[in-house]
PDBQT receptor file of N, H, CA, C and O in Angstrom, charges set to zero:
ATOM      1  N   MET A   1     -48.919 -33.490  45.690  1.00  0.00    +0.000 N 
ATOM      2  CA  MET A   1     -48.044 -32.888  46.639  1.00  0.00    +0.000 C 
ATOM      3  C   MET A   1     -49.122 -32.601  47.883  1.00  0.00    +0.000 C 
ATOM      4  O   MET A   1     -50.330 -32.405  47.750  1.00  0.00    +0.000 OA
ATOM      5  N   SER A   2     -48.284 -32.633  49.251  1.00  0.00    +0.000 N 
ATOM      6  H   SER A   2     -47.303 -32.793  49.359  1.00  0.00    +0.000 HD
ATOM      7  CA  SER A   2     -48.961 -32.570  50.302  1.00  0.00    +0.000 C 
ATOM      8  C   SER A   2     -48.808 -30.871  50.716  1.00  0.00    +0.000 C 
ATOM      9  O   SER A   2     -47.826 -30.152  50.533  1.00  0.00    +0.000 OA
ATOM     10  N   GLU A   3     -49.931 -30.570  51.238  1.00  0.00    +0.000 N 
ATOM     11  H   GLU A   3     -50.729 -31.155  51.387  1.00  0.00    +0.000 HD
ATOM     12  CA  GLU A   3     -50.158 -28.942  51.512  1.00  0.00    +0.000 C 
ATOM     13  C   GLU A   3     -49.810 -28.650  52.816  1.00  0.00    +0.000 C 
ATOM     14  O   GLU A   3     -50.133 -27.554  53.275  1.00  0.00    +0.000 OA
ATOM     15  N   HIS A   4     -49.014 -29.701  53.699  1.00  0.00    +0.000 N 
ATOM     16  H   HIS A   4     -48.752 -30.591  53.326  1.00  0.00    +0.000 HD
ATOM     17  CA  HIS A   4     -48.681 -29.055  55.059  1.00  0.00    +0.000 C 
ATOM     18  C   HIS A   4     -47.380 -28.594  55.143  1.00  0.00    +0.000 C 
ATOM     19  O   HIS A   4     -46.453 -29.003  54.445  1.00  0.00    +0.000 OA
ATOM     20  N   ALA A   5     -47.301 -27.607  56.136  1.00  0.00    +0.000 N 
ATOM     21  H   ALA A   5     -48.054 -27.274  56.703  1.00  0.00    +0.000 HD
ATOM     22  CA  ALA A   5     -45.790 -26.966  56.191  1.00  0.00    +0.000 C 
ATOM     23  C   ALA A   5     -45.022 -27.883  56.902  1.00  0.00    +0.000 C 
ATOM     24  O   ALA A   5     -45.572 -28.710  57.630  1.00  0.00    +0.000 OA
ATOM     25  N   VAL A   6     -43.656 -27.826  56.758  1.00  0.00    +0.000 N 
ATOM     26  H   VAL A   6     -43.210 -27.154  56.167  1.00  0.00    +0.000 HD
ATOM     27  CA  VAL A   6     -42.529 -28.497  57.260  1.00  0.00    +0.000 C 
ATOM     28  C   VAL A   6     -42.084 -27.565  58.534  1.00  0.00    +0.000 C 
ATOM     29  O   VAL A   6     -41.631 -26.447  58.291  1.00  0.00    +0.000 OA
ATOM     30  N   VAL A   7     -42.187 -27.940  59.672  1.00  0.00    +0.000 N 
ATOM     31  H   VAL A   7     -42.555 -28.849  59.869  1.00  0.00    +0.000 HD
ATOM     32  CA  VAL A   7     -41.888 -26.960  60.724  1.00  0.00    +0.000 C 
ATOM     33  C   VAL A   7     -40.148 -27.109  61.124  1.00  0.00    +0.000 C 
ATOM     34  O   VAL A   7     -39.600 -28.196  61.311  1.00  0.00    +0.000 OA
ATOM     35  N   GLY A   8     -39.555 -25.964  61.189  1.00  0.00    +0.000 N 
ATOM     36  H   GLY A   8     -40.000 -25.081  61.037  1.00  0.00    +0.000 HD
ATOM     37  CA  GLY A   8     -38.201 -26.109  61.377  1.00  0.00    +0.000 C 
ATOM     38  C   GLY A   8     -37.191 -26.003  60.207  1.00  0.00    +0.000 C 
ATOM     39  O   GLY A   8     -35.974 -26.026  60.390  1.00  0.00    +0.000 OA
ATOM     40  N   GLU A   9     -37.770 -25.886  59.008  1.00  0.00    +0.000 N 
ATOM     41  H   GLU A   9     -38.759 -25.867  58.860  1.00  0.00    +0.000 HD
ATOM     42  CA  GLU A   9     -36.875 -25.923  57.743  1.00  0.00    +0.000 C 
ATOM     43  C   GLU A   9     -36.137 -24.457  57.720  1.00  0.00    +0.000 C 
ATOM     44  O   GLU A   9     -35.129 -24.407  57.015  1.00  0.00    +0.000 OA
ATOM     45  N   ASP A  10     -36.453 -23.469  58.286  1.00  0.00    +0.000 N 
ATOM     46  H   ASP A  10     -37.272 -23.509  58.859  1.00  0.00    +0.000 HD
ATOM     47  CA  ASP A  10     -35.770 -22.179  58.212  1.00  0.00    +0.000 C 
ATOM     48  C   ASP A  10     -34.567 -21.857  59.407  1.00  0.00    +0.000 C 
ATOM     49  O   ASP A  10     -33.946 -20.794  59.422  1.00  0.00    +0.000 OA
ATOM     50  N   GLY A  11     -34.402 -22.698  60.163  1.00  0.00    +0.000 N 
ATOM     51  H   GLY A  11     -34.907 -23.561  60.151  1.00  0.00    +0.000 HD
ATOM     52  CA  GLY A  11     -33.370 -22.842  61.375  1.00  0.00    +0.000 C 
ATOM     53  C   GLY A  11     -31.989 -22.494  60.724  1.00  0.00    +0.000 C 
ATOM     54  O   GLY A  11     -31.369 -21.468  61.004  1.00  0.00    +0.000 OA
ATOM     55  N   PRO A  12     -31.589 -23.382  59.886  1.00  0.00    +0.000 N 
ATOM     56  CA  PRO A  12     -30.257 -23.183  59.459  1.00  0.00    +0.000 C 
ATOM     57  C   PRO A  12     -29.907 -21.717  58.808  1.00  0.00    +0.000 C 
ATOM     58  O   PRO A  12     -28.934 -21.000  59.041  1.00  0.00    +0.000 OA
ATOM     59  N   VAL A  13     -31.037 -21.495  57.899  1.00  0.00    +0.000 N 
ATOM     60  H   VAL A  13     -31.828 -22.077  57.709  1.00  0.00    +0.000 HD
ATOM     61  CA  VAL A  13     -31.106 -20.261  57.121  1.00  0.00    +0.000 C 
ATOM     62  C   VAL A  13     -30.993 -18.916  58.020  1.00  0.00    +0.000 C 
ATOM     63  O   VAL A  13     -30.166 -18.019  57.855  1.00  0.00    +0.000 OA
ATOM     64  N   LEU A  14     -31.928 -18.970  58.930  1.00  0.00    +0.000 N 
ATOM     65  H   LEU A  14     -32.599 -19.698  59.065  1.00  0.00    +0.000 HD
ATOM     66  CA  LEU A  14     -31.863 -17.922  59.996  1.00  0.00    +0.000 C 
ATOM     67  C   LEU A  14     -30.434 -17.853  60.802  1.00  0.00    +0.000 C 
ATOM     68  O   LEU A  14     -29.985 -16.732  61.042  1.00  0.00    +0.000 OA
ATOM     69  N   GLY A  15     -29.798 -18.866  61.175  1.00  0.00    +0.000 N 
ATOM     70  H   GLY A  15     -30.163 -19.777  60.980  1.00  0.00    +0.000 HD
ATOM     71  CA  GLY A  15     -28.629 -18.984  61.751  1.00  0.00    +0.000 C 
ATOM     72  C   GLY A  15     -27.673 -18.356  60.778  1.00  0.00    +0.000 C 
ATOM     73  O   GLY A  15     -26.865 -17.523  61.188  1.00  0.00    +0.000 OA
ATOM     74  N   ALA A  16     -27.715 -18.690  59.571  1.00  0.00    +0.000 N 
ATOM     75  H   ALA A  16     -28.372 -19.366  59.238  1.00  0.00    +0.000 HD
ATOM     76  CA  ALA A  16     -26.642 -18.225  58.672  1.00  0.00    +0.000 C 
ATOM     77  C   ALA A  16     -26.997 -16.588  58.361  1.00  0.00    +0.000 C 
ATOM     78  O   ALA A  16     -26.043 -15.816  58.265  1.00  0.00    +0.000 OA
ATOM     79  N   ALA A  17     -28.100 -16.178  58.236  1.00  0.00    +0.000 N 
ATOM     80  H   ALA A  17     -28.875 -16.805  58.313  1.00  0.00    +0.000 HD
ATOM     81  CA  ALA A  17     -28.431 -14.854  58.144  1.00  0.00    +0.000 C 
ATOM     82  C   ALA A  17     -27.984 -13.866  59.281  1.00  0.00    +0.000 C 
ATOM     83  O   ALA A  17     -27.580 -12.717  59.101  1.00  0.00    +0.000 OA
ATOM     84  N   ILE A  18     -28.130 -14.527  60.507  1.00  0.00    +0.000 N 
ATOM     85  H   ILE A  18     -28.458 -15.461  60.654  1.00  0.00    +0.000 HD
ATOM     86  CA  ILE A  18     -27.640 -13.727  61.537  1.00  0.00    +0.000 C 
ATOM     87  C   ILE A  18     -26.053 -13.649  61.633  1.00  0.00    +0.000 C 
ATOM     88  O   ILE A  18     -25.415 -12.665  62.007  1.00  0.00    +0.000 OA
ATOM     89  N   LEU A  19     -25.545 -14.862  61.227  1.00  0.00    +0.000 N 
ATOM     90  H   LEU A  19     -26.063 -15.661  60.923  1.00  0.00    +0.000 HD
ATOM     91  CA  LEU A  19     -24.108 -14.881  61.162  1.00  0.00    +0.000 C 
ATOM     92  C   LEU A  19     -23.628 -13.885  60.203  1.00  0.00    +0.000 C 
ATOM     93  O   LEU A  19     -22.653 -13.179  60.460  1.00  0.00    +0.000 OA
ATOM     94  N   VAL A  20     -24.274 -13.808  59.116  1.00  0.00    +0.000 N 
ATOM     95  H   VAL A  20     -25.066 -14.382  58.907  1.00  0.00    +0.000 HD
ATOM     96  CA  VAL A  20     -23.571 -12.724  58.040  1.00  0.00    +0.000 C 
ATOM     97  C   VAL A  20     -23.858 -11.419  58.540  1.00  0.00    +0.000 C 
ATOM     98  O   VAL A  20     -23.053 -10.591  58.114  1.00  0.00    +0.000 OA
ATOM     99  N   VAL A  21     -24.917 -10.853  59.461  1.00  0.00    +0.000 N 
ATOM    100  H   VAL A  21     -25.571 -11.525  59.808  1.00  0.00    +0.000 HD
ATOM    101  CA  VAL A  21     -25.077  -9.631  59.761  1.00  0.00    +0.000 C 
ATOM    102  C   VAL A  21     -23.994  -9.178  60.901  1.00  0.00    +0.000 C 
ATOM    103  O   VAL A  21     -23.493  -8.060  61.024  1.00  0.00    +0.000 OA
ATOM    104  N   VAL A  22     -23.769 -10.321  61.690  1.00  0.00    +0.000 N 
ATOM    105  H   VAL A  22     -24.176 -11.229  61.591  1.00  0.00    +0.000 HD
ATOM    106  CA  VAL A  22     -22.691 -10.253  62.656  1.00  0.00    +0.000 C 
ATOM    107  C   VAL A  22     -21.218  -9.784  62.075  1.00  0.00    +0.000 C 
ATOM    108  O   VAL A  22     -20.542  -8.856  62.517  1.00  0.00    +0.000 OA
ATOM    109  N   ILE A  23     -20.884 -10.677  60.951  1.00  0.00    +0.000 N 
ATOM    110  H   ILE A  23     -21.433 -11.432  60.592  1.00  0.00    +0.000 HD
ATOM    111  CA  ILE A  23     -19.680 -10.605  60.273  1.00  0.00    +0.000 C 
ATOM    112  C   ILE A  23     -19.512  -9.226  59.492  1.00  0.00    +0.000 C 
ATOM    113  O   ILE A  23     -18.460  -8.594  59.391  1.00  0.00    +0.000 OA
ATOM    114  N   VAL A  24     -20.672  -8.903  58.992  1.00  0.00    +0.000 N 
ATOM    115  H   VAL A  24     -21.527  -9.417  59.074  1.00  0.00    +0.000 HD
ATOM    116  CA  VAL A  24     -20.781  -7.746  57.798  1.00  0.00    +0.000 C 
ATOM    117  C   VAL A  24     -20.833  -6.512  58.797  1.00  0.00    +0.000 C 
ATOM    118  O   VAL A  24     -19.989  -5.640  58.590  1.00  0.00    +0.000 OA
ATOM    119  N   VAL A  25     -21.674  -6.335  59.807  1.00  0.00    +0.000 N 
ATOM    120  H   VAL A  25     -22.360  -7.043  59.975  1.00  0.00    +0.000 HD
ATOM    121  CA  VAL A  25     -22.078  -5.109  60.416  1.00  0.00    +0.000 C 
ATOM    122  C   VAL A  25     -21.231  -5.012  61.793  1.00  0.00    +0.000 C 
ATOM    123  O   VAL A  25     -20.389  -4.135  61.987  1.00  0.00    +0.000 OA
ATOM    124  N   VAL A  26     -21.594  -6.129  62.820  1.00  0.00    +0.000 N 
ATOM    125  H   VAL A  26     -22.278  -6.841  62.663  1.00  0.00    +0.000 HD
ATOM    126  CA  VAL A  26     -21.202  -5.873  64.033  1.00  0.00    +0.000 C 
ATOM    127  C   VAL A  26     -19.828  -5.615  64.356  1.00  0.00    +0.000 C 
ATOM    128  O   VAL A  26     -19.380  -4.640  64.960  1.00  0.00    +0.000 OA
ATOM    129  N   ILE A  27     -19.077  -6.811  63.784  1.00  0.00    +0.000 N 
ATOM    130  H   ILE A  27     -19.441  -7.603  63.293  1.00  0.00    +0.000 HD
ATOM    131  CA  ILE A  27     -17.606  -6.910  63.894  1.00  0.00    +0.000 C 
ATOM    132  C   ILE A  27     -16.754  -5.565  63.490  1.00  0.00    +0.000 C 
ATOM    133  O   ILE A  27     -16.013  -4.998  64.293  1.00  0.00    +0.000 OA
ATOM    134  N   PRO A  28     -16.945  -5.159  62.220  1.00  0.00    +0.000 N 
ATOM    135  CA  PRO A  28     -16.346  -3.837  61.388  1.00  0.00    +0.000 C 
ATOM    136  C   PRO A  28     -16.627  -2.653  62.300  1.00  0.00    +0.000 C 
ATOM    137  O   PRO A  28     -15.710  -1.903  62.636  1.00  0.00    +0.000 OA
ATOM    138  N   VAL A  29     -17.886  -2.471  62.707  1.00  0.00    +0.000 N 
ATOM    139  H   VAL A  29     -18.631  -3.080  62.434  1.00  0.00    +0.000 HD
ATOM    140  CA  VAL A  29     -18.273  -1.214  63.474  1.00  0.00    +0.000 C 
ATOM    141  C   VAL A  29     -17.655  -1.434  64.875  1.00  0.00    +0.000 C 
ATOM    142  O   VAL A  29     -17.196  -0.462  65.474  1.00  0.00    +0.000 OA
ATOM    143  N   GLY A  30     -17.625  -2.613  65.399  1.00  0.00    +0.000 N 
ATOM    144  H   GLY A  30     -17.999  -3.403  64.912  1.00  0.00    +0.000 HD
ATOM    145  CA  GLY A  30     -17.181  -2.530  66.798  1.00  0.00    +0.000 C 
ATOM    146  C   GLY A  30     -15.642  -2.376  66.834  1.00  0.00    +0.000 C 
ATOM    147  O   GLY A  30     -15.125  -1.852  67.821  1.00  0.00    +0.000 OA
ATOM    148  N   LEU A  31     -14.874  -2.821  65.777  1.00  0.00    +0.000 N 
ATOM    149  H   LEU A  31     -15.294  -3.247  64.975  1.00  0.00    +0.000 HD
ATOM    150  CA  LEU A  31     -13.491  -2.324  65.465  1.00  0.00    +0.000 C 
ATOM    151  C   LEU A  31     -13.092  -1.121  65.339  1.00  0.00    +0.000 C 
ATOM    152  O   LEU A  31     -12.108  -0.628  65.889  1.00  0.00    +0.000 OA
ATOM    153  N   MET A  32     -14.024  -0.468  64.430  1.00  0.00    +0.000 N 
ATOM    154  H   MET A  32     -14.824  -0.869  63.983  1.00  0.00    +0.000 HD
ATOM    155  CA  MET A  32     -13.740   0.983  64.164  1.00  0.00    +0.000 C 
ATOM    156  C   MET A  32     -14.110   1.868  65.699  1.00  0.00    +0.000 C 
ATOM    157  O   MET A  32     -13.421   2.791  66.134  1.00  0.00    +0.000 OA
ATOM    158  N   MET A  33     -15.122   1.424  66.228  1.00  0.00    +0.000 N 
ATOM    159  H   MET A  33     -15.681   0.674  65.875  1.00  0.00    +0.000 HD
ATOM    160  CA  MET A  33     -15.440   2.267  67.530  1.00  0.00    +0.000 C 
ATOM    161  C   MET A  33     -14.312   2.133  68.543  1.00  0.00    +0.000 C 
ATOM    162  O   MET A  33     -13.913   3.162  69.090  1.00  0.00    +0.000 OA
ATOM    163  N   SER A  34     -13.781   1.004  68.833  1.00  0.00    +0.000 N 
ATOM    164  H   SER A  34     -14.105   0.169  68.389  1.00  0.00    +0.000 HD
ATOM    165  CA  SER A  34     -12.728   0.645  69.790  1.00  0.00    +0.000 C 
ATOM    166  C   SER A  34     -11.394   1.291  69.227  1.00  0.00    +0.000 C 
ATOM    167  O   SER A  34     -10.607   1.890  69.960  1.00  0.00    +0.000 OA
ATOM    168  N   GLY A  35     -11.228   1.140  68.018  1.00  0.00    +0.000 N 
ATOM    169  H   GLY A  35     -11.868   0.654  67.423  1.00  0.00    +0.000 HD
ATOM    170  CA  GLY A  35     -10.132   2.156  67.570  1.00  0.00    +0.000 C 
ATOM    171  C   GLY A  35     -10.091   3.512  67.641  1.00  0.00    +0.000 C 
ATOM    172  O   GLY A  35      -9.060   4.167  67.797  1.00  0.00    +0.000 OA
ATOM    173  N   ALA A  36     -11.437   4.045  67.504  1.00  0.00    +0.000 N 
ATOM    174  H   ALA A  36     -12.274   3.513  67.377  1.00  0.00    +0.000 HD
ATOM    175  CA  ALA A  36     -11.573   5.457  67.865  1.00  0.00    +0.000 C 
ATOM    176  C   ALA A  36     -11.339   5.866  69.387  1.00  0.00    +0.000 C 
ATOM    177  O   ALA A  36     -10.802   6.931  69.691  1.00  0.00    +0.000 OA
ATOM    178  N   VAL A  37     -11.765   4.980  70.270  1.00  0.00    +0.000 N 
ATOM    179  H   VAL A  37     -12.201   4.115  70.023  1.00  0.00    +0.000 HD
ATOM    180  CA  VAL A  37     -11.588   5.163  71.691  1.00  0.00    +0.000 C 
ATOM    181  C   VAL A  37     -10.059   5.143  72.125  1.00  0.00    +0.000 C 
ATOM    182  O   VAL A  37      -9.528   5.922  72.917  1.00  0.00    +0.000 OA
ATOM    183  N   VAL A  38      -9.465   4.095  71.445  1.00  0.00    +0.000 N 
ATOM    184  H   VAL A  38      -9.896   3.463  70.802  1.00  0.00    +0.000 HD
ATOM    185  CA  VAL A  38      -8.087   3.903  71.829  1.00  0.00    +0.000 C 
ATOM    186  C   VAL A  38      -7.261   5.150  71.222  1.00  0.00    +0.000 C 
ATOM    187  O   VAL A  38      -6.251   5.492  71.837  1.00  0.00    +0.000 OA
ATOM    188  N   ALA A  39      -7.570   5.740  70.240  1.00  0.00    +0.000 N 
ATOM    189  H   ALA A  39      -8.391   5.462  69.741  1.00  0.00    +0.000 HD
ATOM    190  CA  ALA A  39      -7.043   6.768  69.525  1.00  0.00    +0.000 C 
ATOM    191  C   ALA A  39      -7.203   8.076  70.323  1.00  0.00    +0.000 C 
ATOM    192  O   ALA A  39      -6.320   8.920  70.473  1.00  0.00    +0.000 OA
ATOM    193  N   ALA A  40      -8.472   8.122  70.820  1.00  0.00    +0.000 N 
ATOM    194  H   ALA A  40      -9.189   7.436  70.698  1.00  0.00    +0.000 HD
ATOM    195  CA  ALA A  40      -8.895   9.321  71.650  1.00  0.00    +0.000 C 
ATOM    196  C   ALA A  40      -8.108   9.287  73.035  1.00  0.00    +0.000 C 
ATOM    197  O   ALA A  40      -7.632  10.340  73.458  1.00  0.00    +0.000 OA
ATOM    198  N   LEU A  41      -7.962   8.126  73.738  1.00  0.00    +0.000 N 
ATOM    199  H   LEU A  41      -8.349   7.270  73.394  1.00  0.00    +0.000 HD
ATOM    200  CA  LEU A  41      -7.158   8.081  74.813  1.00  0.00    +0.000 C 
ATOM    201  C   LEU A  41      -5.734   8.355  74.690  1.00  0.00    +0.000 C 
ATOM    202  O   LEU A  41      -5.164   9.128  75.461  1.00  0.00    +0.000 OA
ATOM    203  N   LEU A  42      -5.142   7.742  73.742  1.00  0.00    +0.000 N 
ATOM    204  H   LEU A  42      -5.605   7.114  73.117  1.00  0.00    +0.000 HD
ATOM    205  CA  LEU A  42      -3.673   7.963  73.262  1.00  0.00    +0.000 C 
ATOM    206  C   LEU A  42      -3.465   9.426  72.987  1.00  0.00    +0.000 C 
ATOM    207  O   LEU A  42      -2.633  10.060  73.636  1.00  0.00    +0.000 OA
ATOM    208  N   GLY A  43      -4.165   9.963  72.082  1.00  0.00    +0.000 N 
ATOM    209  H   GLY A  43      -4.841   9.449  71.555  1.00  0.00    +0.000 HD
ATOM    210  CA  GLY A  43      -4.066  11.424  71.989  1.00  0.00    +0.000 C 
ATOM    211  C   GLY A  43      -4.246  12.364  73.310  1.00  0.00    +0.000 C 
ATOM    212  O   GLY A  43      -3.513  13.342  73.456  1.00  0.00    +0.000 OA
ATOM    213  N   TRP A  44      -5.137  12.069  74.160  1.00  0.00    +0.000 N 
ATOM    214  H   TRP A  44      -5.732  11.274  74.042  1.00  0.00    +0.000 HD
ATOM    215  CA  TRP A  44      -5.233  12.640  75.153  1.00  0.00    +0.000 C 
ATOM    216  C   TRP A  44      -4.041  12.572  76.111  1.00  0.00    +0.000 C 
ATOM    217  O   TRP A  44      -3.548  13.564  76.647  1.00  0.00    +0.000 OA
ATOM    218  N   SER A  45      -3.678  11.480  76.257  1.00  0.00    +0.000 N 
ATOM    219  H   SER A  45      -4.079  10.673  75.821  1.00  0.00    +0.000 HD
ATOM    220  CA  SER A  45      -2.344  11.158  77.163  1.00  0.00    +0.000 C 
ATOM    221  C   SER A  45      -1.158  11.689  76.727  1.00  0.00    +0.000 C 
ATOM    222  O   SER A  45      -0.389  12.169  77.561  1.00  0.00    +0.000 OA
ATOM    223  N   LEU A  46      -0.848  11.683  75.435  1.00  0.00    +0.000 N 
ATOM    224  H   LEU A  46      -1.473  11.293  74.758  1.00  0.00    +0.000 HD
ATOM    225  CA  LEU A  46       0.231  12.262  74.916  1.00  0.00    +0.000 C 
ATOM    226  C   LEU A  46       0.295  13.637  74.895  1.00  0.00    +0.000 C 
ATOM    227  O   LEU A  46       1.379  14.199  75.052  1.00  0.00    +0.000 OA
ATOM    228  N   LYS A  47      -0.756  14.270  74.717  1.00  0.00    +0.000 N 
ATOM    229  H   LYS A  47      -1.636  13.813  74.589  1.00  0.00    +0.000 HD
ATOM    230  CA  LYS A  47      -0.822  15.840  74.785  1.00  0.00    +0.000 C 
ATOM    231  C   LYS A  47      -0.613  16.304  76.210  1.00  0.00    +0.000 C 
ATOM    232  O   LYS A  47      -0.068  17.388  76.420  1.00  0.00    +0.000 OA
ATOM    233  N   ASN A  48      -1.046  15.490  77.245  1.00  0.00    +0.000 N 
ATOM    234  H   ASN A  48      -1.489  14.609  77.074  1.00  0.00    +0.000 HD
ATOM    235  CA  ASN A  48      -0.821  15.771  78.580  1.00  0.00    +0.000 C 
ATOM    236  C   ASN A  48       0.710  15.653  78.911  1.00  0.00    +0.000 C 
ATOM    237  O   ASN A  48       1.289  16.469  79.628  1.00  0.00    +0.000 OA
ATOM    238  N   THR A  49       1.265  14.662  78.378  1.00  0.00    +0.000 N 
ATOM    239  H   THR A  49       0.796  13.999  77.795  1.00  0.00    +0.000 HD
ATOM    240  CA  THR A  49       2.520  14.385  78.606  1.00  0.00    +0.000 C 
ATOM    241  C   THR A  49       3.580  15.354  78.092  1.00  0.00    +0.000 C 
ATOM    242  O   THR A  49       4.546  15.784  78.723  1.00  0.00    +0.000 OA
ATOM    243  N   VAL A  50       3.251  15.604  76.916  1.00  0.00    +0.000 N 
ATOM    244  H   VAL A  50       2.467  15.255  76.403  1.00  0.00    +0.000 HD
ATOM    245  CA  VAL A  50       4.135  16.782  76.158  1.00  0.00    +0.000 C 
ATOM    246  C   VAL A  50       4.042  18.079  76.752  1.00  0.00    +0.000 C 
ATOM    247  O   VAL A  50       5.047  18.759  76.959  1.00  0.00    +0.000 OA
ATOM    248  N   GLU A  51       2.713  18.511  77.076  1.00  0.00    +0.000 N 
ATOM    249  H   GLU A  51       1.896  17.958  76.907  1.00  0.00    +0.000 HD
ATOM    250  CA  GLU A  51       2.565  19.745  77.666  1.00  0.00    +0.000 C 
ATOM    251  C   GLU A  51       3.344  19.892  79.065  1.00  0.00    +0.000 C 
ATOM    252  O   GLU A  51       3.923  20.922  79.410  1.00  0.00    +0.000 OA
ATOM    253  N   GLY A  52       3.273  18.698  79.824  1.00  0.00    +0.000 N 
ATOM    254  H   GLY A  52       2.803  17.861  79.544  1.00  0.00    +0.000 HD
ATOM    255  CA  GLY A  52       3.955  18.701  81.148  1.00  0.00    +0.000 C 
ATOM    256  C   GLY A  52       5.522  18.755  80.895  1.00  0.00    +0.000 C 
ATOM    257  O   GLY A  52       6.293  19.437  81.571  1.00  0.00    +0.000 OA
ATOM    258  N   ASP A  53       5.872  17.981  79.880  1.00  0.00    +0.000 N 
ATOM    259  H   ASP A  53       5.246  17.427  79.331  1.00  0.00    +0.000 HD
ATOM    260  CA  ASP A  53       7.372  17.915  79.502  1.00  0.00    +0.000 C 
ATOM    261  C   ASP A  53       8.010  19.316  79.080  1.00  0.00    +0.000 C 
ATOM    262  O   ASP A  53       9.205  19.496  79.316  1.00  0.00    +0.000 OA
ATOM    263  N   HIS A  54       7.367  20.170  78.553  1.00  0.00    +0.000 N 
ATOM    264  H   HIS A  54       6.396  20.025  78.360  1.00  0.00    +0.000 HD
ATOM    265  CA  HIS A  54       7.531  21.313  77.902  1.00  0.00    +0.000 C 
ATOM    266  C   HIS A  54       6.994  22.523  78.445  1.00  0.00    +0.000 C 
ATOM    267  O   HIS A  54       6.898  23.543  77.762  1.00  0.00    +0.000 OA
ATOM    268  N   GLU A  55       6.633  22.455  79.672  1.00  0.00    +0.000 N 
ATOM    269  H   GLU A  55       6.711  21.626  80.226  1.00  0.00    +0.000 HD
ATOM    270  CA  GLU A  55       6.113  23.443  80.489  1.00  0.00    +0.000 C 
ATOM    271  C   GLU A  55       6.802  24.620  80.446  1.00  0.00    +0.000 C 
ATOM    272  O   GLU A  55       8.022  24.663  80.606  1.00  0.00    +0.000 OA
ATOM    273  N   GLY A  56       5.990  25.766  80.202  1.00  0.00    +0.000 N 
ATOM    274  H   GLY A  56       5.000  25.732  80.072  1.00  0.00    +0.000 HD
ATOM    275  CA  GLY A  56       7.086  27.169  79.971  1.00  0.00    +0.000 C 
ATOM    276  C   GLY A  56       7.401  27.540  78.789  1.00  0.00    +0.000 C 
ATOM    277  O   GLY A  56       7.795  28.692  78.610  1.00  0.00    +0.000 OA
ATOM    278  N   SER A  57       7.295  26.660  77.762  1.00  0.00    +0.000 N 
ATOM    279  H   SER A  57       6.974  25.724  77.907  1.00  0.00    +0.000 HD
ATOM    280  CA  SER A  57       8.005  27.078  76.427  1.00  0.00    +0.000 C 
ATOM    281  C   SER A  57       6.971  27.899  75.635  1.00  0.00    +0.000 C 
ATOM    282  O   SER A  57       5.787  27.562  75.657  1.00  0.00    +0.000 OA
ATOM    283  N   GLU A  58       7.377  28.935  74.957  1.00  0.00    +0.000 N 
ATOM    284  H   GLU A  58       8.338  29.209  74.939  1.00  0.00    +0.000 HD
ATOM    285  CA  GLU A  58       6.420  29.902  74.268  1.00  0.00    +0.000 C 
ATOM    286  C   GLU A  58       5.798  29.181  73.126  1.00  0.00    +0.000 C 
ATOM    287  O   GLU A  58       4.875  29.754  72.547  1.00  0.00    +0.000 OA
ATOM    288  N   LEU A  59       6.181  27.987  72.715  1.00  0.00    +0.000 N 
ATOM    289  H   LEU A  59       6.931  27.522  73.185  1.00  0.00    +0.000 HD
ATOM    290  CA  LEU A  59       5.483  27.191  71.596  1.00  0.00    +0.000 C 
ATOM    291  C   LEU A  59       4.288  26.608  71.925  1.00  0.00    +0.000 C 
ATOM    292  O   LEU A  59       3.409  26.398  71.090  1.00  0.00    +0.000 OA
ATOM    293  N   ILE A  60       4.187  26.303  73.213  1.00  0.00    +0.000 N 
ATOM    294  H   ILE A  60       4.901  26.474  73.891  1.00  0.00    +0.000 HD
ATOM    295  CA  ILE A  60       2.967  25.828  73.732  1.00  0.00    +0.000 C 
ATOM    296  C   ILE A  60       1.699  26.636  73.495  1.00  0.00    +0.000 C 
ATOM    297  O   ILE A  60       0.599  26.109  73.329  1.00  0.00    +0.000 OA
ATOM    298  N   ASP A  61       1.896  27.822  73.490  1.00  0.00    +0.000 N 
ATOM    299  H   ASP A  61       2.790  28.251  73.625  1.00  0.00    +0.000 HD
ATOM    300  CA  ASP A  61       0.663  28.742  73.214  1.00  0.00    +0.000 C 
ATOM    301  C   ASP A  61       0.274  28.869  71.763  1.00  0.00    +0.000 C 
ATOM    302  O   ASP A  61      -0.749  29.472  71.439  1.00  0.00    +0.000 OA
ATOM    303  N   LEU A  62       1.153  28.254  70.809  1.00  0.00    +0.000 N 
ATOM    304  H   LEU A  62       1.984  27.764  71.072  1.00  0.00    +0.000 HD
ATOM    305  CA  LEU A  62       0.845  28.140  69.481  1.00  0.00    +0.000 C 
ATOM    306  C   LEU A  62       0.030  26.840  69.275  1.00  0.00    +0.000 C 
ATOM    307  O   LEU A  62      -0.511  26.771  68.171  1.00  0.00    +0.000 OA
ATOM    308  N   ASN A  63      -0.130  25.993  69.953  1.00  0.00    +0.000 N 
ATOM    309  H   ASN A  63       0.310  26.049  70.849  1.00  0.00    +0.000 HD
ATOM    310  CA  ASN A  63      -0.660  24.669  69.943  1.00  0.00    +0.000 C 
ATOM    311  C   ASN A  63      -2.230  24.873  70.098  1.00  0.00    +0.000 C 
ATOM    312  O   ASN A  63      -2.568  24.511  71.226  1.00  0.00    +0.000 OA
ATOM    313  N   VAL A  64      -3.133  25.261  69.460  1.00  0.00    +0.000 N 
ATOM    314  H   VAL A  64      -2.858  25.555  68.544  1.00  0.00    +0.000 HD
ATOM    315  CA  VAL A  64      -4.440  25.399  69.651  1.00  0.00    +0.000 C 
ATOM    316  C   VAL A  64      -5.307  24.249  69.038  1.00  0.00    +0.000 C 
ATOM    317  O   VAL A  64      -6.533  24.272  69.153  1.00  0.00    +0.000 OA
TER     318      VAL A  64
């Protein structure tokens, strides 16, 4: 057997490992964070709209 190392043998393995990390970690975390941002913006917008539509109601004071 020869004892010299073959250069470039781990290229496909490294690419596959990076792809697995992106699919398993980056994409789900990105989706959850973007969903949280959308939910926060939607909640803020709807709260302001409802408070404006029902201004002067005594029930608004109960929403804390």
